[in-house]
C-alpha angles and dihedrals in degrees: 000000000000119000118226115263124253092258092055093049089052092048092050090046091053093048091050090049093050091048094049092046092049091050090049091050091048091054094048090050091051092049088050092052091050091048091051089051092050092047091051089050092047092053092049093051090046090054093051091051090051089049087062087070087071094051105063105166126230111267093030119100118232089241092052092046088052087052092054094044092047096054093041088052089049090049089054093046091050102036106022090074128131094258097035111049113066106254091212090060101044099089094044091048092050093048091050092046090052088051092050089053090056089062135046115313121212142141090292086062088059093048090049090055092049091047089054091055091047089053097039113030129068097232100028096100094052093044089049092053088055105036114015102141095211095056116114093241096048092044092050091050091048094050090047090056094245095123100054129249128309120200118195090205089067091058093044090054092048087052092055095050114102 
């Protein structure tokens, strides 16, 4: 049996190297596409959460509504991440959220958002136990002034920024 010549080994080595590098480049490209899709989704959800600032319902003070928007926005920032929120649920969540914004918005809307993160993000349930603004404990602490001040104008201004 004759062994391949040195030139053949070099050619095979080059072909294997090109194939491996091509496969790696393809995987990186796929990851970049997925990441960009997530970023687009994240910004769209972020925009809708900020849109809530303009929809303070009757019977809810402006400061309390700012409190709800603040903690919901934090929830999204912490658990709407690329690795946290279930990619298979992103599109449906956004579509339902858009639908909710077309109707009347109230504290139930805030709870719905939190429920979605509990159901579809890895850390949403734990975060909800600690920080859900509509929970009795968090609302009591807010009303007692133990959680700082929340100004709806800050959120309205953030909404207006490009």
